[in-house]
C-alpha positions as CSV (number, residue, x, y, z in Angstrom):
1,M,63.2,27.4,151.7
2,D,63.5,27.3,147.9
3,V,61.7,24.7,146.0
4,V,63.7,23.2,143.1
5,I,61.8,21.8,140.2
6,I,63.7,19.3,138.2
7,R,62.2,18.5,134.8
8,R,62.7,15.0,133.4
9,S,63.6,14.4,129.8
10,R,61.3,12.6,127.5
11,T,63.7,9.7,127.5
12,A,63.7,9.4,131.3
13,I,59.9,9.5,131.4
14,S,59.8,6.8,128.6
15,V,62.2,4.6,130.5
16,E,60.2,4.9,133.7
17,I,57.0,3.9,131.8
18,L,58.7,1.0,130.2
19,K,60.1,-0.1,133.6
20,A,56.6,0.0,135.1
21,A,55.2,-2.1,132.3
22,M,58.0,-4.7,132.3
23,E,55.9,-7.5,133.7
24,G,52.6,-6.1,132.4
25,S,50.7,-3.2,134.1
26,K,47.5,-1.4,134.0
27,K,47.5,2.3,133.1
28,T,46.8,3.3,136.8
29,H,50.0,1.5,137.9
30,I,52.0,3.2,135.2
31,V,50.6,6.6,136.2
32,Y,51.7,6.1,139.9
33,S,55.0,4.4,139.1
34,A,56.1,7.1,136.6
35,N,54.6,9.9,138.8
36,L,52.6,11.4,135.9
37,N,49.0,12.3,135.3
38,F,46.7,10.2,133.0
39,D,46.8,12.8,130.2
40,M,50.7,12.6,130.0
41,V,50.7,8.8,130.3
42,N,48.2,8.5,127.5
43,R,50.4,10.6,125.2
44,Y,53.5,8.7,126.1
45,L,51.7,5.3,125.7
46,V,50.6,6.2,122.2
47,M,54.1,7.3,121.2
48,L,55.7,4.2,122.7
49,E,53.2,1.9,121.0
50,E,53.8,3.6,117.6
51,K,57.6,3.0,118.1
52,G,57.0,-0.6,119.0
53,L,58.4,-0.2,122.5
54,I,55.3,-1.2,124.4
55,E,52.2,-3.4,123.6
56,H,48.6,-2.9,124.7
57,K,46.9,-6.2,125.4
58,G,43.4,-5.7,126.7
59,N,43.8,-3.3,129.7
60,I,47.4,-4.3,130.3
61,Y,50.6,-2.7,128.8
62,V,53.7,-4.8,128.4
63,T,57.2,-3.7,127.4
64,T,58.4,-5.4,124.2
65,S,61.8,-6.8,123.6
66,K,62.6,-3.6,121.6
67,G,61.5,-1.6,124.6
68,K,63.8,-3.6,126.9
69,E,66.7,-2.9,124.5
70,F,65.8,0.8,124.5
71,Q,65.9,0.7,128.4
72,E,69.4,-0.9,128.4
73,I,70.8,1.6,125.9
74,A,69.4,4.5,127.9
75,K,70.9,3.1,131.1
76,E,74.3,2.6,129.5
77,L,74.2,6.2,128.2
78,G,73.1,7.5,131.6
79,L,69.8,9.0,130.2
């Protein structure tokens, strides 16, 4: 039996992180929801925060309105 490894795009991973943080989530929830390790999630969270797509409030991450727009556009484009 062959194992097929499908790599996700940066956009797909970003969308999954934003989806997980829609209602506000701790980093652990995002790690499990997006199926990533803490190192990868940390890198993505920094990038998404710099772009204004996610906010860090205490130990909770929340998707911003700009992040929600990004998700909608990505969904429409099938990314």
